[in-house]
C-alpha positions in Angstrom: -67.9 -56.1 100.8 -67.9 -59.0 98.4 -65.7 -57.1 96.1 -63.1 -56.7 98.8 -63.2 -60.4 99.6 -62.8 -61.3 95.9 -59.9 -58.7 95.5 -58.3 -60.2 98.7 -58.5 -63.7 97.3 -57.1 -62.6 93.9 -54.3 -60.7 95.7 -53.4 -63.8 97.7 -53.4 -66.0 94.6 -51.3 -63.5 92.7 -48.8 -63.2 95.6 -48.6 -67.1 95.8 -48.1 -67.3 92.0 -45.3 -64.7 92.0 -43.6 -66.3 95.0 -43.8 -69.8 93.4 -42.4 -68.5 90.1 -39.6 -66.7 91.9 -38.8 -69.8 93.9 -38.5 -71.9 90.7 -36.2 -69.3 89.1 -34.0 -69.2 92.2 -33.8 -73.0 92.2 -33.0 -73.2 88.5 -30.2 -70.5 89.0 -28.8 -72.6 91.9 -28.6 -75.6 89.6 -26.9 -73.5 86.9 -24.4 -72.2 89.4 -23.7 -75.7 90.7 -22.9 -76.8 87.1 -20.7 -73.8 86.7 -18.7 -74.8 89.8 -18.3 -78.3 88.3 -17.3 -76.7 85.0 -14.5 -74.7 86.7 -13.0 -77.9 88.2 -13.4 -79.8 85.0 -11.5 -77.1 83.1 -8.7 -77.4 85.6 -8.7 -81.2 85.2 -8.7 -80.8 81.4 -5.6 -78.6 81.7 -3.8 -81.0 84.0 -4.4 -84.2 81.9 -2.0 -83.4 79.0 0.7 -82.4 81.4 0.3 -85.7 83.3 0.2 -87.8 80.1 3.3 -86.0 78.8 5.1 -86.6 82.1 4.4 -90.3 82.2 4.7 -91.1 78.5 8.4 -92.0 78.7 8.0 -94.2 81.7 4.9 -96.1 80.5 6.0 -97.3 77.1 3.7 -100.3 77.2 0.7 -98.4 78.3 0.3 -96.1 75.2 -3.2 -97.4 74.6 -4.3 -96.2 78.0 -2.6 -92.8 77.6 -4.3 -92.5 74.1 -7.7 -93.3 75.7 -7.2 -90.6 78.3 -6.5 -88.0 75.7 -9.4 -89.1 73.5 -11.8 -88.9 76.4 -10.5 -85.5 77.3 -10.9 -84.3 73.7 -14.5 -85.6 73.7 -15.3 -83.8 76.9 -13.7 -80.5 75.8 -15.5 -80.6 72.4 -18.8 -79.8 74.1 -22.0 -81.3 72.8 -25.1 -81.6 74.9 -25.2 -81.4 78.6 -25.8 -85.2 78.9 -22.9 -85.9 76.4 -20.5 -83.8 78.5 -21.5 -85.6 81.7 -21.0 -88.9 80.0 -17.6 -87.9 78.7 -16.5 -86.6 82.1 -17.5 -89.9 83.6 -15.4 -91.7 81.1 -12.4 -89.5 82.0 -12.9 -90.4 85.7 -12.9 -94.1 84.9 -9.9 -94.0 82.6 -7.9 -91.8 85.0 -8.6 -94.4 87.7 -7.1 -97.1 85.5 -4.2 -94.8 84.7 -3.5 -94.3 88.4 -3.7 -98.0 89.0 -1.3 -98.7 86.2 1.2 -96.1 87.5 1.6 -98.1 90.7 3.5 -100.7 88.6 6.3 -98.1 87.8 8.5 -97.4 90.8 10.6 -94.8 88.8 7.4 -93.0 87.9 6.2 -92.9 91.5 9.6 -91.4 92.5 9.4 -88.6 90.0 8.7 -85.3 91.8 6.9 -83.5 88.9 4.7 -86.5 88.3 3.9 -86.6 92.1 3.0 -82.9 92.0 0.7 -83.4 89.0 -0.9 -86.4 90.7 -1.5 -84.4 93.8 -3.0 -81.5 91.9 -5.2 -84.0 89.9 -6.3 -85.8 93.0 -7.2 -82.5 94.7 -9.1 -81.5 91.6 -10.9 -84.8 91.5 -12.0 -84.3 95.1 -13.3 -80.9 94.3 -15.2 -82.3 91.3 -16.8 -84.9 93.6 -17.9 -82.3 96.1 -19.2 -80.0 93.2 -21.1 -83.0 91.8 -22.7 -83.7 95.1 -23.8 -80.0 95.4 -25.1 -80.1 91.8 -27.1 -83.3 92.4 -28.5 -81.9 95.6 -29.6 -78.7 93.8 -31.0 -80.7 90.9 -33.0 -82.9 93.3 -34.5 -79.8 95.0 -35.3 -78.1 91.7 -36.8 -81.2 90.0 -38.9 -81.9 93.1 -40.4 -78.4 92.9 -41.3 -79.2 89.2 -43.2 -82.3 90.3 -45.0 -81.4 93.5 -48.3 -79.7 93.6 -49.0 -76.7 93.4 -45.6 -75.5 92.1 -45.8 -78.0 89.2 -48.7 -75.9 87.8 -46.6 -72.8 87.6 -43.6 -74.8 86.3 -45.7 -76.2 83.4 -47.2 -72.9 82.6 -43.7 -71.3 82.1 -42.0 -74.4 80.6 -39.5 -75.1 83.4 -37.6 -78.3 82.4 -35.9 -80.8 84.7 -32.2 -81.1 84.8 -30.4 -84.5 84.7 -28.4 -85.8 87.6 -24.6 -86.1 87.3 -24.3 -89.9 87.6 -21.2 -92.1 88.0 -20.3 -94.4 85.1 -21.3 -98.1 85.9 -17.6 -99.0 86.3 -17.2 -96.6 89.2 -20.3 -97.8 91.0 -18.8 -101.3 91.5 -16.8 -101.8 94.6 -13.2 -102.7 94.0 -12.3 -106.3 94.4 -9.6 -107.0 97.0 -7.8 -110.3 97.1 -5.7 -110.8 100.2 -4.9 -114.4 99.5 -1.2 -115.2 99.0 
């Protein structure tokens, strides 16, 4: 009788252990999938940036430094590096593209160009998809990292070396609210 009770307890612990491990693996895979979704959109953005820079280069003769910074940031992001380095480089691209879009407002001929408008539309659509994918990624990371920290799943996570993932954060420049001056 005691043997059956002990076997029952061992079976329950074993089932809990396997279920917890599988839950951690599923959460980790969800985070990896979320990053893959971001990666697809980032690739699309990387492909669009040179086309946009080439299209606006002739119009924006006095903004060559900004165009060069866009291409340098793109090159840094494409070159790889660690996960954190790539996230930082992508944040830089977002910031510099925001500046480029703002500068483009000063060029009426550029705003009237159909191919530039089409590229801007595609890039804006891609940026929106990246934002959504980042949100999904960060939600997935939050759930996964929480499982790594809460008891009792943290015991299983430590036993098998599960590591937390970093959040995809906005660069400091994008966190600030834009300043609007309506005085004339």
